C-alpha positions in Angstrom: 0.0 0.0 0.1 1.7 3.3 -0.9 2.7 5.6 2.1 -0.1 8.3 1.2 -3.1 6.1 1.3 -1.8 4.6 4.4 -1.5 7.8 5.7 -4.9 8.9 4.4 -6.4 5.8 6.1 -4.5 6.5 9.3 -5.6 9.9 9.3 -9.1 9.4 8.7 -9.5 6.8 11.5 -8.0 9.3 14.0 -10.6 11.9 12.5 -13.4 9.9 13.3 -12.4 8.8 16.7 -11.9 12.2 17.6 -15.8 12.6 15.7 -16.8 9.8 18.2 -15.2 11.5 21.2 -17.0 14.9 20.8 -20.6 13.4 19.5 -20.2 11.3 22.6 -19.5 14.5 25.0 -22.1 16.1 23.7 -24.5 13.6 24.4 -22.5 13.3 28.0 -23.2 17.1 29.0 -26.4 17.2 27.2 -25.9 20.3 25.3 -29.3 21.6 24.0 -31.3 19.0 26.0 -29.6 16.2 23.2 -29.5 13.5 25.4 -33.3 13.7 26.2 -33.8 13.7 22.4 -32.0 10.9 21.5 -33.4 8.8 24.2 -36.8 9.4 23.9 -37.4 9.3 20.2 -37.6 6.0 18.0 -34.8 7.9 15.5 -32.3 8.8 18.3 -29.9 6.1 17.3 -29.8 7.2 13.6 -30.0 10.8 14.5 -26.3 10.0 16.8 -24.7 8.1 13.8 -25.4 10.8 11.3 -24.3 13.5 13.6 -21.2 11.1 14.3 -20.7 10.8 10.5 -21.0 14.4 9.5 -18.5 15.2 12.4 -16.1 12.6 11.1 -16.1 13.8 7.8 -15.3 17.1 9.1 -12.5 16.0 11.4 -11.2 13.7 9.3 -11.0 16.3 6.5 -9.3 18.6 9.2 -6.8 16.0 10.7 -5.8 14.9 7.1 -5.0 18.7 6.2 -2.8 19.2 9.6 -0.9 15.8 8.9 0.0 17.2 5.0 0.7 20.7 6.4 3.2 19.2 9.1 5.1 17.2 6.5 8.9 18.3 6.8 10.1 18.9 3.4 14.1 18.7 3.6 14.8 20.7 0.8 13.2 23.8 2.5 16.7 24.6 4.5 19.1 26.1 1.9 18.4 29.6 0.9 16.4 30.4 -2.4 15.9 33.7 -4.4 19.7 34.3 -6.0 22.2 36.8 -4.2 19.6 39.5 -4.4 22.3 42.0 -5.8 21.5 45.3 -6.7 20.2 46.1 -10.4 22.5 48.5 -11.9 21.0 52.1 -12.1 19.7 52.8 -15.8 19.7 56.0 -17.0 15.7 56.7 -17.9 14.0 58.9 -20.5 10.7 59.8 -21.2 8.8 59.0 -24.4 6.9 60.9 -26.5 3.3 60.1 -27.0 1.5 61.4 -29.8 -2.5 62.1 -29.0 -4.7 63.0 -31.1 -7.0 66.5 -30.9 -10.0 64.7 -31.6 -12.4 64.1 -28.7 -14.6 61.3 -27.9 -18.3 61.9 -28.4 -20.2 61.9 -24.8 -22.1 59.1 -24.5 -25.6 58.8 -24.7 -27.6 58.7 -21.5 
């Protein structure tokens, strides 16, 4: 299995684990009376699964993005951009531009 696929699967599993802990805390602390709504409804288990899945997608994406952004490339240690030598001074001259005397008609309203 390629390293990137393994990294993706690992980070997605971590993200869904964090989402499970988040949903469990939402239920435990009874945020917005969520525990009562889930336990007193026949569709409560489905609501918890959908809440976990939706949060899992978000947390997995964030977890994978953080993992990718934290990857270090060893080639970034050396300076880039040349020697930053100054540009030799040039003599600038004005360039004449011919302008017609005719004026454009005013736009109609």
